[in-house]
C-alpha positions as CSV (number, residue, x, y, z in Angstrom):
1,M,96.7,116.6,79.9
2,H,96.3,113.2,81.9
3,H,96.5,113.3,85.7
4,D,97.1,110.1,87.8
5,G,93.9,109.0,89.4
6,I,91.6,110.6,86.8
7,L,89.4,108.3,84.8
8,T,88.5,110.0,81.5
9,T,85.5,109.1,79.2
10,A,87.8,106.8,77.2
11,D,89.0,105.1,80.4
12,L,85.4,104.6,81.7
13,Q,84.4,103.4,78.2
14,S,87.0,100.7,78.5
15,A,86.2,99.8,82.0
16,T,82.4,99.5,81.7
17,G,82.1,98.3,78.0
18,Y,79.7,101.0,77.2
19,Q,80.3,103.7,74.5
20,R,77.5,106.2,75.0
21,A,78.2,108.8,77.7
22,S,74.5,108.5,79.1
23,D,75.0,104.6,79.4
24,I,78.3,105.2,81.3
25,E,76.7,107.6,83.6
26,R,73.8,105.3,84.3
27,C,76.1,102.2,85.0
28,L,78.3,104.2,87.3
29,S,75.5,106.3,89.1
30,Q,73.7,103.0,89.9
31,Q,76.8,101.8,91.8
32,G,77.0,105.1,93.7
33,V,80.1,106.5,91.7
34,R,80.1,110.2,91.5
35,L,80.7,111.6,88.0
36,F,81.6,114.9,86.6
37,W,81.0,116.2,83.0
38,G,83.7,117.8,80.9
39,K,83.4,118.8,77.2
40,D,84.5,115.2,76.1
41,G,82.0,113.5,78.4
42,P,81.8,112.0,81.9
43,W,84.9,111.7,84.2
44,T,85.7,110.5,87.7
45,T,88.5,109.6,89.8
46,L,89.8,106.3,91.3
47,D,89.3,107.6,94.8
48,L,85.6,108.3,94.0
49,I,85.2,104.8,92.6
50,N,87.0,103.3,95.8
51,A,84.9,105.5,97.9
52,A,81.5,103.8,96.1
53,G,83.0,100.6,96.8
54,G,83.6,101.2,100.6
55,L,87.4,101.6,100.4
56,Q,88.8,104.9,101.6
57,R,92.2,106.1,102.7
58,S,92.4,107.5,106.2
59,A,93.1,111.2,106.0
60,N,96.3,110.6,107.9
61,D,97.3,107.5,106.2
62,G,101.0,106.9,106.5
63,M,101.4,109.8,108.9
64,Y,101.9,107.7,112.0
65,E,105.0,105.9,112.8
66,G,104.3,103.4,115.4
67,P,106.9,101.5,117.7
68,T,108.8,98.8,115.9
69,L,108.2,95.5,117.4
């Protein structure tokens, strides 16, 4: 089952160019990306990659409807 926002080991192999799980882990860990380990290898989420890059959605993003000018 594939969920939106989750990057599987295969996705990470494609994105990093590395094939070995340990190389993927090293590459992403050096960049501050938090990884998790599953039976098929490392995985992460788009939100965790964005957080490592300094991009985070506000907790109330889209909740405020301000006045129209």
